N, C-alpha and C positions, 0 to 999 in steps of 0.2 A: 332771460331775467331767471335768477337764482332764489328759491324760496327761502322765506326767513324762517330760522328754527330748526326742528327734526323733521327730514324729509319724510318720514313714515305719518307723520302728522298732517302730510298734505293729500295723502293718498283716500281718494273717497270712494266708497262702495265696495271695496274689497276688505271689508274687517276680515273675514274668514280665511282667506290669504295672508294678510297681513299676520293675525295671530298664533296661525301654523308656524311662520318662520321667528318669529321674536319668541314664541314659547321654546320652541330647539333650540336657540340662543341660550334663553335662560337657563335653560336644563343642562345646558352644555351636552347636547345630542344632535348637533345640526350634521345633517350628513353633508356629504363631500358634493354631489352635486343636484341641482334643482332644475326642473324646467318649467318655466313660466309659462302658461299658454292661455291664449285668450285673443278676442279681435286685437285688431291694431287699435292703438289709440286709448286703451281702458287702464293704462295704468302700469305696465309691465316693467319698462322700463325703473319709472319712478319707485317703483316696489326692489328693483336691483338695486339702484342706487341706494336707497332707503337701507339696504340692510349692509352695504356696503358702509353707511356712516354708521351704524349701529357696532358692525365687528372694529372697525377702524378706529371709533372716537375713544381717547384716553379716559374721558369723564363718563362714560356711559354706564348708568344705573339701573337697574333693574327692567331692562329691556328697552332703554330710551335712550338715544345720542344726545347729548346736550344740544347740536345744532348751532353753537358758537364756537367752538375752538377752530384753531386753523386747521384739524384733520378734520374737520366737520366740512368745515368751508371748501375746504380742496378736494372732498368728493361730492358735492354740490355742484361743482365746476367740473367734475371729470378728470383732474389734475391730481390726485393725490398718487404719489408712487408707488401702492402697493394695491391702486384699482385697475387693472389691466383692460381695457374696455374695445371688441373688436367688434364693427359693425359693417356692413357694405355699405359702397360710395351710389349714392344717387346719378343717374348717368341719365342721358337721352334715350325716352323708351321705357325707363322703370330703374330697378336696384340692379346693382353688380352683384356679382357673387364674393363668396369667400375662398379663398382657394388657398391649397396644402401650404405651400409657404409663409402664408399668414399664421394658420393654425400651428405650425411648426415656430414659429416665435414667439406664439402664444405658450407652447409647452417649455421652451426654453425658459422664457419669464418665470413658470413655475416653480422651476427647479431651483431658483435662488431663494434663499429666507427671505422674510420680510423686510425691507428697509426702516420702516419707522414702527409698526404696530404687529402685533402678533400674529396678523393673518395678512395672506394674500388673496384678492379676490378677483376673480376672473371672470368677465362676461363676454359674452357672444350672444346680440342683438343680433333678430331676425337672423336666429340658427337655421332656418330651412332654407338659407341663400348658401350653407356651405356645399360644395361640389360633393360629390359620391368620396373621392380621394382625400378631400378635407377631412369627412367624417371618420375616415378609417383612420384616418392620422389621430383624430381627436379621440377614438376608444384606448388609446395608448391611455392618456391623460386619465379618461374616467375610470379605466380599469385598475391603475396604481396612480393613484392621486398623491400630491405631496400631504403632508399631516397637516400643514397650517395653510391650504389652498382650499378655497371654495370656489366650485364652479358654477354659474348661473348661466342658462339659456334659455333667451324670450324667443317666443314664436309664434304666429298667429296662425301656421299652419305646419302642426307637430307632425301631419302624417308624410312630409316631406323629407322626414327624418328617418334614417336607417333604423329599424328595429330595435337593433343591437346599442345605437346611441340611446334612445328612450328607455330601455331597458336599465340602463346603469344610472338613471336620474331619478330622482323622485318627482312626480308632476305635481303642479301648483296650481291648479285652475284658476282663472280670473272671469268676472263676469260682465257683461255689457250693463250699463248703467241706467237708472231710470232718468226720464224724462228730466225731472226735478232736481234730481244729484248732477245731471249734464248741465243746467241752467246755472246751479251753484258754482259749478268750476267755471264755466265760460265767463260767469260775472267775476269771479275772482281773477281769472286773468285778463280782465280787462278787453274780451271779445263780443261783449254784449254787456248794455246798460238800462238804465230804467226809461232813459229818453229813446231807446230804439223801437224801431215801429215792431209789434207785436206780430203782425204776417211774418217779417222777416225772421224774425227771432224764431217764430214756430216752421219755419222752413229749414233753417239751420239744424233746428232740433233733430227733424227729420233726415236730411242728410246726413249729420255725425251717426245716426243710428247707435244711441249709448254707446259711443268713444268720444270724449270730448278731446281728445287730441288730434283727430282728425280735423278738427276746425281751422287747426292754423294753417294746414296747406289748403282750404279751399279757397278759391277765386270767390269773392262775395256777388262780384256783379254777373260773373258768369252763372252762379248756383241761381239768381233771381231770375236769369233768363230760362235757364233749365226749368226751373219749377214750373215760370211760366208756361212753358210749352207743354208740360206735362197736365197742368190743372187745363189747357186748351183742348186737350186731347180726351182729356176726359169727360168736359162739357159736352165736346161734339158729340162723344158716343151715346150721352145719357139725352142730348137733346137736339142734334143737326137733322139735316134730312141727308141721306146715304149719302148723294153725290158732293156735298161738303166734305164729311168721312172720311171719301177715297181721295177729295184733294189732298185734306190735309196727311191722309195715308202716304202719300206721294212725298210731301216735303219732310215729313218726320223719317222716310226709310232713306233720304241722303244726309241725314246728320251724321256726322263722327261721333256725339255722343248718344245714339238712340239708345245702348241698353241703360245709359246713366235716367235720359229723360222716361223709358217703361219702367224704371226702377222707383223713379220719383212720382210716378202715377199710381205706382202698387200702393206706397204709401201712402199717397194723399187719400186716396179711395180708403184703406185703411182707416187712416185717422178721422173720415166723415163716419164710418162704421162704427167708431168708438165713441162718436159722440153722440150718434145716434141712440145708440144702447144705453147712453150713460156712464159709459167707463173711463171716461176722459173728464177733467176740469175744466179743459181748455174749450174755448170757442171754437166752431167749426171753421174749418179752413176759409181765407174769403174765395170767393165767387161760388161757392153751393149754394147759392139759391139763384144764380141766374138763370136758371130752367127749372121747368115745374118740378118739383120737389119728386125723386124715386123712390119706390118703395124701398125698404131696407132688403129684401129679396133681390130687387134687381141690383144693388148696391154691392151683393155679397156676390152674387153670378158674376158682374164686371171684375171683382176683385181677381175671382177666380181666374176669369178670362184674361186680363192684363198679366197676372201671375206667368200663365202659362205661354205667353206672348215675350215676355220678359225671358222665360227659360230657353226658348226657342231661339231667339236672334242671340243668342248668345252661343249659339252651334252652326252648325253649316247650314241648316232653313235660310231662304230666300227671304231678306226681308220684307220685302213690298208684299212679297205672297202673306206673309204672318199679317201685316198689318191691315192690309185689305178684307182678309180673313176677319179680322175684328171688328172690321169699319162696316161689313157687310151684317155681322151678327147684332152690333149693337150692343144693349145691356140686357142681353137672355131675352130678346123680344119686348122689352120695355121699351123706354121714350125714345123716339130718334129713330126704331126700324122702321126701315122702306120709307115713307114720305117721298 
């Protein structure tokens, strides 16, 4: 779906990053290379396309593209001849890498004069997927950029880039969005609506963690089942006898998505805590009252233990041992311990 109007108008929650780049264009002091960093799904690609639209729009005025002309529409579809977009392919098991040949073709494009506008905009999305050889090749372009080219790198993991690459770019950080901002973006994109079940909407907000772009890749049915498993585990830790918690620990240890289930449990308990202390305007997650109401201290202790389990299962620790230990501890000696 191609947004109507200037793309930068659709960028939510990133006023500082957008303002910095727009001001640089207005004042004629645009740097030759920028590194847009932030979690996946917070708007880095949209910011890159929006800046390209601003630079390539023949009717741009006062830091604003018209959003209607042929050039703006081409940029919105990533088909403008002066916009060159390099991004890794999605493969089985994850994203592919970006190799030296792809970077060399980008460097060759940069050497040509713009076809239509006054600029060439070169974007490397997911730049952390560049191989070391490709990054070294890119250094030549960053050190001696053509005067009419702007290079934009995006990455959720800038630490994977060579220090020499990072040092030659101006870093522009993008932040995670608030729940209300995410809710607005998802509503605008038609991913949620007023008729949707509020509990499912809350689960979606928890899953995307401030990055609405992640919602498109989520399997809503799988998400719902995963969050139900997370909730069942939390409720068991808060109120079930030890034998039941151990049985559930064994079932969870066999899940391929255990890391995601534990992440959901951490976020679910955090949401309950925020609700309890009055920092969230939303209602408590469904199922909170299924067992005797735990104290705030018990919830905080459980949250810490779940975070530690979540960290451990991502490493070499044996999953079953981690979960069994958590099952025996319960909520720091609170409801459900022993029995």
